[in-house]
C-alpha atoms as an extended CHARMM CRD file, in Angstrom:
* protein
*
       180  EXT
         1         1  UNK       CA             -0.1190000000        0.0850000000       -0.1490000000  PROA      1               0.0000000000
         2         2  UNK       CA              2.9670000000        2.0850000000        0.6800000000  PROA      2               0.0000000000
         3         3  UNK       CA              3.5320000000        1.6520000000       -2.8130000000  PROA      3               0.0000000000
         4         4  UNK       CA              0.2560000000        2.5300000000       -3.9370000000  PROA      4               0.0000000000
         5         5  UNK       CA              0.1750000000        5.9750000000       -2.0700000000  PROA      5               0.0000000000
         6         6  UNK       CA              3.2270000000        7.3410000000       -2.9880000000  PROA      6               0.0000000000
         7         7  UNK       CA              2.2930000000        6.4330000000       -6.7200000000  PROA      7               0.0000000000
         8         8  UNK       CA             -0.7390000000        8.0900000000       -6.3150000000  PROA      8               0.0000000000
         9         9  UNK       CA              1.2290000000       11.1250000000       -4.6930000000  PROA      9               0.0000000000
        10        10  UNK       CA              3.1830000000       11.2760000000       -7.4250000000  PROA      10              0.0000000000
        11        11  UNK       CA              0.7910000000       10.6920000000       -9.7620000000  PROA      11              0.0000000000
        12        12  UNK       CA             -1.6560000000       13.5350000000       -7.8280000000  PROA      12              0.0000000000
        13        13  UNK       CA              1.4450000000       16.3380000000       -7.3140000000  PROA      13              0.0000000000
        14        14  UNK       CA              2.3910000000       15.4910000000      -11.1410000000  PROA      14              0.0000000000
        15        15  UNK       CA             -1.3200000000       16.5100000000      -12.3340000000  PROA      15              0.0000000000
        16        16  UNK       CA             -1.4740000000       19.6590000000       -9.9830000000  PROA      16              0.0000000000
        17        17  UNK       CA              1.9000000000       21.0730000000      -11.4330000000  PROA      17              0.0000000000
        18        18  UNK       CA              0.4020000000       20.2760000000      -14.4700000000  PROA      18              0.0000000000
        19        19  UNK       CA             -2.7090000000       21.7750000000      -14.2800000000  PROA      19              0.0000000000
        20        20  UNK       CA             -0.8820000000       24.8890000000      -12.7900000000  PROA      20              0.0000000000
        21        21  UNK       CA              1.6290000000       24.9740000000      -15.7330000000  PROA      21              0.0000000000
        22        22  UNK       CA             -0.8570000000       24.2130000000      -17.7720000000  PROA      22              0.0000000000
        23        23  UNK       CA             -3.1680000000       27.2020000000      -16.0980000000  PROA      23              0.0000000000
        24        24  UNK       CA             -0.3340000000       29.9200000000      -16.5660000000  PROA      24              0.0000000000
        25        25  UNK       CA              0.9700000000       28.6020000000      -19.6150000000  PROA      25              0.0000000000
        26        26  UNK       CA             -2.7250000000       29.3750000000      -21.2020000000  PROA      26              0.0000000000
        27        27  UNK       CA             -3.1920000000       32.9360000000      -19.3340000000  PROA      27              0.0000000000
        28        28  UNK       CA              0.4600000000       34.1750000000      -20.4980000000  PROA      28              0.0000000000
        29        29  UNK       CA             -0.7500000000       33.1580000000      -23.8350000000  PROA      29              0.0000000000
        30        30  UNK       CA             -4.7480000000       35.2100000000      -23.7820000000  PROA      30              0.0000000000
        31        31  UNK       CA             -2.6040000000       37.8870000000      -22.2140000000  PROA      31              0.0000000000
        32        32  UNK       CA             -0.0450000000       38.4570000000      -25.0790000000  PROA      32              0.0000000000
        33        33  UNK       CA             -2.5750000000       37.6660000000      -27.7890000000  PROA      33              0.0000000000
        34        34  UNK       CA             -4.7840000000       40.7300000000      -26.0400000000  PROA      34              0.0000000000
        35        35  UNK       CA             -1.8930000000       42.8370000000      -25.4580000000  PROA      35              0.0000000000
        36        36  UNK       CA              0.1330000000       42.3780000000      -28.5710000000  PROA      36              0.0000000000
        37        37  UNK       CA             -0.2680000000       45.0970000000      -31.5810000000  PROA      37              0.0000000000
        38        38  UNK       CA             -2.3230000000       48.2230000000      -32.0660000000  PROA      38              0.0000000000
        39        39  UNK       CA             -6.0350000000       48.5770000000      -31.8510000000  PROA      39              0.0000000000
        40        40  UNK       CA             -7.3390000000       50.2560000000      -35.0610000000  PROA      40              0.0000000000
        41        41  UNK       CA             -7.4360000000       53.6950000000      -34.0140000000  PROA      41              0.0000000000
        42        42  UNK       CA             -3.9720000000       53.8140000000      -32.7220000000  PROA      42              0.0000000000
        43        43  UNK       CA             -2.8680000000       52.9880000000      -36.2130000000  PROA      43              0.0000000000
        44        44  UNK       CA             -5.0740000000       55.0990000000      -38.1060000000  PROA      44              0.0000000000
        45        45  UNK       CA             -3.7230000000       57.6690000000      -35.6400000000  PROA      45              0.0000000000
        46        46  UNK       CA             -0.0130000000       57.6140000000      -36.7040000000  PROA      46              0.0000000000
        47        47  UNK       CA             -1.1920000000       57.3540000000      -40.1340000000  PROA      47              0.0000000000
        48        48  UNK       CA             -2.9370000000       60.6950000000      -40.1620000000  PROA      48              0.0000000000
        49        49  UNK       CA              0.1480000000       62.1820000000      -38.2010000000  PROA      49              0.0000000000
        50        50  UNK       CA              2.5810000000       60.4370000000      -41.1110000000  PROA      50              0.0000000000
        51        51  UNK       CA              0.7970000000       62.2060000000      -43.6730000000  PROA      51              0.0000000000
        52        52  UNK       CA              0.3960000000       65.3280000000      -42.0130000000  PROA      52              0.0000000000
        53        53  UNK       CA              4.4680000000       65.3850000000      -41.2820000000  PROA      53              0.0000000000
        54        54  UNK       CA              4.6940000000       64.1190000000      -45.4080000000  PROA      54              0.0000000000
        55        55  UNK       CA              2.2240000000       67.1860000000      -46.1950000000  PROA      55              0.0000000000
        56        56  UNK       CA              4.2650000000       69.7460000000      -44.5330000000  PROA      56              0.0000000000
        57        57  UNK       CA              7.6530000000       68.5020000000      -46.3430000000  PROA      57              0.0000000000
        58        58  UNK       CA              6.0080000000       68.3650000000      -49.7190000000  PROA      58              0.0000000000
        59        59  UNK       CA              5.2630000000       71.6970000000      -49.0650000000  PROA      59              0.0000000000
        60        60  UNK       CA              8.3770000000       73.2400000000      -47.4160000000  PROA      60              0.0000000000
        61        61  UNK       CA             10.3590000000       71.3260000000      -50.5910000000  PROA      61              0.0000000000
        62        62  UNK       CA              7.8590000000       72.7860000000      -52.9320000000  PROA      62              0.0000000000
        63        63  UNK       CA              9.4480000000       70.8310000000      -56.0870000000  PROA      63              0.0000000000
        64        64  UNK       CA              7.1240000000       72.6040000000      -58.8090000000  PROA      64              0.0000000000
        65        65  UNK       CA              8.8770000000       76.1480000000      -57.7180000000  PROA      65              0.0000000000
        66        66  UNK       CA             12.3580000000       74.4320000000      -57.9790000000  PROA      66              0.0000000000
        67        67  UNK       CA             11.7320000000       73.0100000000      -60.6700000000  PROA      67              0.0000000000
        68        68  UNK       CA             10.4620000000       76.0400000000      -62.6360000000  PROA      68              0.0000000000
        69        69  UNK       CA             13.2530000000       78.1710000000      -61.0660000000  PROA      69              0.0000000000
        70        70  UNK       CA             15.9780000000       75.4670000000      -62.8750000000  PROA      70              0.0000000000
        71        71  UNK       CA             13.9800000000       76.4440000000      -66.4120000000  PROA      71              0.0000000000
        72        72  UNK       CA             13.8950000000       79.7710000000      -65.6920000000  PROA      72              0.0000000000
        73        73  UNK       CA             17.6490000000       79.2850000000      -64.8940000000  PROA      73              0.0000000000
        74        74  UNK       CA             18.3570000000       77.6870000000      -68.3710000000  PROA      74              0.0000000000
        75        75  UNK       CA             16.3810000000       80.0440000000      -70.2720000000  PROA      75              0.0000000000
        76        76  UNK       CA             18.4230000000       82.9140000000      -68.4470000000  PROA      76              0.0000000000
        77        77  UNK       CA             21.6910000000       81.1640000000      -69.5400000000  PROA      77              0.0000000000
        78        78  UNK       CA             20.4500000000       80.1720000000      -72.7230000000  PROA      78              0.0000000000
        79        79  UNK       CA             19.3490000000       83.8090000000      -73.6770000000  PROA      79              0.0000000000
        80        80  UNK       CA             22.9450000000       85.2240000000      -72.6020000000  PROA      80              0.0000000000
        81        81  UNK       CA             24.5850000000       82.8780000000      -74.8600000000  PROA      81              0.0000000000
        82        82  UNK       CA             22.0980000000       84.0520000000      -77.7920000000  PROA      82              0.0000000000
        83        83  UNK       CA             22.6070000000       87.6150000000      -76.8700000000  PROA      83              0.0000000000
        84        84  UNK       CA             26.5530000000       86.8200000000      -77.0220000000  PROA      84              0.0000000000
        85        85  UNK       CA             26.0000000000       85.0960000000      -80.5540000000  PROA      85              0.0000000000
        86        86  UNK       CA             23.8710000000       88.4060000000      -81.8850000000  PROA      86              0.0000000000
        87        87  UNK       CA             26.6950000000       90.7820000000      -81.0400000000  PROA      87              0.0000000000
        88        88  UNK       CA             29.1340000000       89.0090000000      -82.9690000000  PROA      88              0.0000000000
        89        89  UNK       CA             27.1210000000       88.3750000000      -85.5290000000  PROA      89              0.0000000000
        90        90  UNK       CA             26.1560000000       92.4630000000      -85.5970000000  PROA      90              0.0000000000
        91        91  UNK       CA             29.7370000000       92.7660000000      -85.3930000000  PROA      91              0.0000000000
        92        92  UNK       CA             30.8760000000       90.5820000000      -88.3730000000  PROA      92              0.0000000000
        93        93  UNK       CA             28.1390000000       91.3630000000      -90.8340000000  PROA      93              0.0000000000
        94        94  UNK       CA             27.9910000000       95.1490000000      -91.2900000000  PROA      94              0.0000000000
        95        95  UNK       CA             25.9350000000       96.4590000000      -88.4130000000  PROA      95              0.0000000000
        96        96  UNK       CA             22.9630000000       94.2100000000      -89.3220000000  PROA      96              0.0000000000
        97        97  UNK       CA             21.0000000000       91.5120000000      -87.4570000000  PROA      97              0.0000000000
        98        98  UNK       CA             20.3980000000       88.0350000000      -88.6470000000  PROA      98              0.0000000000
        99        99  UNK       CA             17.1560000000       87.7450000000      -90.5370000000  PROA      99              0.0000000000
       100       100  UNK       CA             14.0240000000       86.7100000000      -88.8370000000  PROA      100             0.0000000000
       101       101  UNK       CA             14.2290000000       82.6490000000      -89.9730000000  PROA      101             0.0000000000
       102       102  UNK       CA             12.4560000000       80.0030000000      -89.1070000000  PROA      102             0.0000000000
       103       103  UNK       CA             13.3360000000       78.5170000000      -86.8120000000  PROA      103             0.0000000000
       104       104  UNK       CA             14.2430000000       81.7510000000      -85.5550000000  PROA      104             0.0000000000
       105       105  UNK       CA             18.1380000000       82.7260000000      -84.7590000000  PROA      105             0.0000000000
       106       106  UNK       CA             19.3190000000       79.6550000000      -87.4080000000  PROA      106             0.0000000000
       107       107  UNK       CA             20.9560000000       82.3970000000      -89.0390000000  PROA      107             0.0000000000
       108       108  UNK       CA             23.2260000000       82.1120000000      -85.9290000000  PROA      108             0.0000000000
       109       109  UNK       CA             24.0400000000       78.6460000000      -86.4690000000  PROA      109             0.0000000000
       110       110  UNK       CA             24.7260000000       78.8760000000      -89.9070000000  PROA      110             0.0000000000
       111       111  UNK       CA             27.4470000000       81.8760000000      -89.4060000000  PROA      111             0.0000000000
       112       112  UNK       CA             28.5980000000       79.6010000000      -86.6930000000  PROA      112             0.0000000000
       113       113  UNK       CA             28.1800000000       81.8720000000      -83.6920000000  PROA      113             0.0000000000
       114       114  UNK       CA             26.3400000000       79.8270000000      -81.9420000000  PROA      114             0.0000000000
       115       115  UNK       CA             25.9410000000       75.9710000000      -81.9450000000  PROA      115             0.0000000000
       116       116  UNK       CA             23.6000000000       74.3100000000      -81.4210000000  PROA      116             0.0000000000
       117       117  UNK       CA             20.7090000000       76.5020000000      -81.2170000000  PROA      117             0.0000000000
       118       118  UNK       CA             19.3330000000       76.1100000000      -77.9630000000  PROA      118             0.0000000000
       119       119  UNK       CA             15.6360000000       75.2400000000      -77.4310000000  PROA      119             0.0000000000
       120       120  UNK       CA             13.2920000000       76.6980000000      -74.3770000000  PROA      120             0.0000000000
       121       121  UNK       CA             12.7520000000       74.0250000000      -71.7260000000  PROA      121             0.0000000000
       122       122  UNK       CA              8.9030000000       73.0500000000      -72.9590000000  PROA      122             0.0000000000
       123       123  UNK       CA             10.9240000000       72.6400000000      -76.4780000000  PROA      123             0.0000000000
       124       124  UNK       CA              9.9060000000       75.2250000000      -77.9210000000  PROA      124             0.0000000000
       125       125  UNK       CA             12.3500000000       78.2840000000      -80.1710000000  PROA      125             0.0000000000
       126       126  UNK       CA             13.3140000000       81.3030000000      -78.3620000000  PROA      126             0.0000000000
       127       127  UNK       CA             11.2930000000       83.9440000000      -79.9830000000  PROA      127             0.0000000000
       128       128  UNK       CA             13.3240000000       86.6080000000      -82.3610000000  PROA      128             0.0000000000
       129       129  UNK       CA             12.2090000000       89.7520000000      -84.4010000000  PROA      129             0.0000000000
       130       130  UNK       CA             14.2780000000       92.4150000000      -85.7900000000  PROA      130             0.0000000000
       131       131  UNK       CA             13.5640000000       95.6740000000      -87.8120000000  PROA      131             0.0000000000
       132       132  UNK       CA             11.8160000000       95.6440000000      -90.9540000000  PROA      132             0.0000000000
       133       133  UNK       CA             14.3700000000       98.3370000000      -92.4190000000  PROA      133             0.0000000000
       134       134  UNK       CA             17.9960000000       97.1180000000      -90.9080000000  PROA      134             0.0000000000
       135       135  UNK       CA             20.4930000000       99.2110000000      -92.3440000000  PROA      135             0.0000000000
       136       136  UNK       CA             24.0590000000       99.3860000000      -90.4650000000  PROA      136             0.0000000000
       137       137  UNK       CA             23.7700000000      101.2910000000      -87.3040000000  PROA      137             0.0000000000
       138       138  UNK       CA             19.9850000000      101.3400000000      -87.0140000000  PROA      138             0.0000000000
       139       139  UNK       CA             19.3380000000       97.8230000000      -87.2300000000  PROA      139             0.0000000000
       140       140  UNK       CA             17.3780000000       96.6950000000      -83.6690000000  PROA      140             0.0000000000
       141       141  UNK       CA             16.5990000000       93.4100000000      -82.5640000000  PROA      141             0.0000000000
       142       142  UNK       CA             14.7080000000       91.7100000000      -79.3590000000  PROA      142             0.0000000000
       143       143  UNK       CA             14.6540000000       88.1960000000      -78.1330000000  PROA      143             0.0000000000
       144       144  UNK       CA             12.8730000000       86.5960000000      -75.4790000000  PROA      144             0.0000000000
       145       145  UNK       CA             11.7230000000       83.2570000000      -73.6100000000  PROA      145             0.0000000000
       146       146  UNK       CA              9.0560000000       81.8760000000      -71.5200000000  PROA      146             0.0000000000
       147       147  UNK       CA              9.5460000000       82.6400000000      -67.6510000000  PROA      147             0.0000000000
       148       148  UNK       CA              8.4030000000       79.5920000000      -65.4780000000  PROA      148             0.0000000000
       149       149  UNK       CA              8.3050000000       80.7650000000      -61.7270000000  PROA      149             0.0000000000
       150       150  UNK       CA              6.7720000000       84.7570000000      -62.5410000000  PROA      150             0.0000000000
       151       151  UNK       CA              2.7470000000       85.2850000000      -63.8380000000  PROA      151             0.0000000000
       152       152  UNK       CA              1.3920000000       83.7650000000      -66.7890000000  PROA      152             0.0000000000
       153       153  UNK       CA              2.5150000000       85.5000000000      -70.3840000000  PROA      153             0.0000000000
       154       154  UNK       CA              5.6580000000       86.5250000000      -68.7770000000  PROA      154             0.0000000000
       155       155  UNK       CA              9.1150000000       86.5060000000      -70.5360000000  PROA      155             0.0000000000
       156       156  UNK       CA             12.7440000000       86.8860000000      -70.0540000000  PROA      156             0.0000000000
       157       157  UNK       CA             13.7340000000       89.7590000000      -72.6430000000  PROA      157             0.0000000000
       158       158  UNK       CA             16.6290000000       91.5880000000      -74.1510000000  PROA      158             0.0000000000
       159       159  UNK       CA             16.3920000000       94.2310000000      -76.4540000000  PROA      159             0.0000000000
       160       160  UNK       CA             19.5880000000       96.2060000000      -78.6550000000  PROA      160             0.0000000000
       161       161  UNK       CA             17.8140000000       99.2280000000      -77.6610000000  PROA      161             0.0000000000
       162       162  UNK       CA             18.6430000000       99.0820000000      -74.0360000000  PROA      162             0.0000000000
       163       163  UNK       CA             21.0770000000       96.1870000000      -74.4490000000  PROA      163             0.0000000000
       164       164  UNK       CA             19.6720000000       94.7770000000      -70.9940000000  PROA      164             0.0000000000
       165       165  UNK       CA             17.7730000000       91.7040000000      -69.7970000000  PROA      165             0.0000000000
       166       166  UNK       CA             14.4050000000       92.1690000000      -68.2040000000  PROA      166             0.0000000000
       167       167  UNK       CA             11.1630000000       90.4720000000      -66.9830000000  PROA      167             0.0000000000
       168       168  UNK       CA              8.5210000000       91.7460000000      -69.0820000000  PROA      168             0.0000000000
       169       169  UNK       CA              4.6550000000       90.7600000000      -68.0760000000  PROA      169             0.0000000000
       170       170  UNK       CA              4.1060000000       89.8650000000      -72.1330000000  PROA      170             0.0000000000
       171       171  UNK       CA              6.0860000000       89.1850000000      -74.9100000000  PROA      171             0.0000000000
       172       172  UNK       CA              6.5030000000       92.1190000000      -77.6160000000  PROA      172             0.0000000000
       173       173  UNK       CA              3.9230000000       92.7450000000      -79.7630000000  PROA      173             0.0000000000
       174       174  UNK       CA              4.4100000000       91.9880000000      -83.6210000000  PROA      174             0.0000000000
       175       175  UNK       CA              7.3790000000       93.9110000000      -85.0820000000  PROA      175             0.0000000000
       176       176  UNK       CA              7.9180000000       95.6040000000      -81.6660000000  PROA      176             0.0000000000
       177       177  UNK       CA             11.8880000000       95.5990000000      -81.4510000000  PROA      177             0.0000000000
       178       178  UNK       CA             11.6650000000       96.4810000000      -77.7330000000  PROA      178             0.0000000000
       179       179  UNK       CA             10.9010000000       94.8260000000      -74.9600000000  PROA      179             0.0000000000
       180       180  UNK       CA              7.4680000000       95.9660000000      -73.4280000000  PROA      180             0.0000000000
């Protein structure tokens, strides 16, 4: 009987310990599953905060403004090259600016004063007009290109009368040889 009591005691102890182990194990799993992760509201709040921060960064950087500033810098650089080529052409061609050709300023490429002919960032030609009567010393011309960061219709303009660049609210009128 002693064996039976000791065997019974061992089994009781073993079963009792197993029940405690299973109880603790089950509660630990349930606590981890119910407390692990985030609620839907918490996730939504974090997503909204990240969205607001992303919008703030985009507004601060403003990529479109930066792209347009780069385009304007390109226009101003190209215009400077065109004006230097026009002045060289004027010097070597008895005080006359090149005829208006298609595309405009193509004569500068033919005379080797400008190569290659620059294009505006939107792929169009720079605009050029000269006086219809172009006698030596009285010939005048105007060149302009579109500005991208300025009000609609604004142009970067150079005319031979002032020999200066300036931002104009609009393009010169047909046949005009000065910037508005």
